[in-house]
C-alpha angles and dihedrals in degrees: 000000000000120000117249117239116222113216122207117202116240091235091058090052090048096050091055094057098038113124096018091106089053090050095046092049092048089052095048098042096085091051093050089050091054092049093047091050092049088052093049089050093051089049090053093047089053090050093055089044088058091047092053093048091052094046093047092050091049090044096050091050090050093048091044092055088057102262113159112272094237091053091049091051092049089048090051095049092047089054092051128018131318092242093052115127110226122192123185127192119183125184132166091268107028141025118202129191123192123188124190130183135175112225123204124171114254092230096053114038089167094062117094120268127249116225115227124184143169134192129198131184130197133176112260112244115227 
């Protein structure tokens, strides 16, 4: 005796799975949006980090040349963000500039801030 094969038509199989892709996409869409938002926030933090590094380098060179400290601080804040905290240490051998900024995403002010900082050191010119 040979077993009978039961054939299902392709239209029956398709109708059983119809709509499952839409449901899976709708269930996964919020998670995808959270991942996208986190990636954009990370890109923003990296951009601010690069701004801080460039501003700290330029400010350290200016302070090492003997520019007034307040002028160097204003220059560093203009190169980064107005709420940046700039500390300048100048001694006879080295000049150090540290810039710190708290970064929050523009779309989520209630989220915790990410601290970004950069430090640059230059030889003090005599």
